[in-house]
C-alpha positions, 0 to 999 in steps of 0.5 A, a space after each residue: 499500499 502507497 502510504 505517502 498517498 494516505 498521507 497526502 490524503 490526510 493532509 488534504 482532508 483535514 485542511 477542508 474537514 472544518 469547512 465540511 463539518 460547518 457544512 454538514 452541521 447547516 444542512 437540514 438533514 442534520 438539524 432534523 436527525 437531533 445529533 451531533 458529530 462524533 467529538 473525537 478526532 479518529 485521525 490525530 488519534 489512531 492515523 499515524 499509527 496505522 501508517 506504521 503498522 502498513 509500513 513496517 509489515 510485509 503483509 500488504 506487500 505480501 499480497 501486493 499492493 495492486 490487490 489492496 483495492 478494497 477497504 472497510 471502515 467499521 465504526 467509521 464515526 464521522 467517516 474521517 478515515 474512509 474519506 482518506 482512503 478513498 481520495 488515496 484511490 481506495 474503493 471504501 466502504 463506511 460502517 456505522 450504526 445510526 444511534 439516537 445521539 450520534 448518526 455517523 451514516 448521515 454525516 457520512 453521507 453529507 461528506 460523501 455529497 460535497 466530496 464526490 467520494 463515492 464511498 459506500 455507506 452502510 446503517 448497520 449494527 456490526 455487535 454480532 454475527 453477521 454476513 456480507 449478505 446482511 451489509 448489503 441489506 443496509 447499504 445507502 449506496 453501493 460498491 463490491 463484495 470482498 474486503 483487502 483491508 479492514 480497519 476498526 478504531 475507537 470500536 471493539 470495547 463497545 461490542 458486546 460480542 466481539 468474537 462474533 465481530 472478528 469471525 465475521 470480519 475474517 471471513 470477508 477480508 484478508 488483513 485488519 487493522 484492529 484497535 482498543 484500549 488495553 490493560 496491563 493492571 487490574 484497577 488496584 494498580 497492583 496485579 500485573 495481567 497483561 501476560 495474562 489472557 483476561 478480560 475486564 467486564 466493566 459495570 454501566 458507567 464504571 469506565 468515563 461514565 459512558 454505558 456503551 464500553 464492555 470489555 477491556 483486553 490484556 495485550 495477551 487476550 486481545 491477540 489471542 481472541 484475534 487468533 481464535 476468530 481466525 487471524 493470525 497477528 502480523 504486527 503491533 503496536 502499544 501506546 502507553 499514557 504513562 512511562 511507567 507502563 502501568 494502565 488499567 481497565 476503569 482509570 483510562 481518562 485519568 491517564 492510566 491509558 493503554 492503546 493496542 493495534 494488531 495488524 491482522 491476517 485472514 487465515 
């Protein structure tokens, strides 16, 4: 994959993003929906790590750059990453679910109209087993069938059924970049569990008072989950908020955060 093109496309999109968001916010469709734009910057949060994973791995070279044509952005929020990949020349599909407070498919559709990007927009919940046919049934517009690369950023910890999601995605892609919050310690910050394949089920509102957060994995369980779902781990990266690398499942907003990224190949 030509990462220089991706970086250039990201720069172009960022130059226009404020303008595009302003246009979207002032459309009748957006005002009538009574929703807000997704408030977090997905490009600032993860794009550089995505590029590093792609540049330092032989996975996409083994696939052949010419074969990497289709990209699926799952849980795409406002669609920022989708538009970056589309501008770089990839046939891009965006998937997210309409909610009462945020409507990613609507926002992506409105930006799509402004940029004439021709990304496929799908309004669908992927929290469970699903197949390609399910995506087609919920497609707002349309494009092709198999995905060379799936990107899942800022979504995994919101899923009630992460294993079902991974098995479903594995059946329809060649490779996947997966990101989520991880923990290296239990909430006491004393019991180290990073190398133990366990997960922490959050209580309602226990993390950032957000009841849509469910699972925080250790690095070990994150990798094992991907492997049990039928992927092989080709590359990985970790980001710790603290230099002492103490992270836990409940104090992420207070600086005890750890983000994990996996570059996966479907077996």
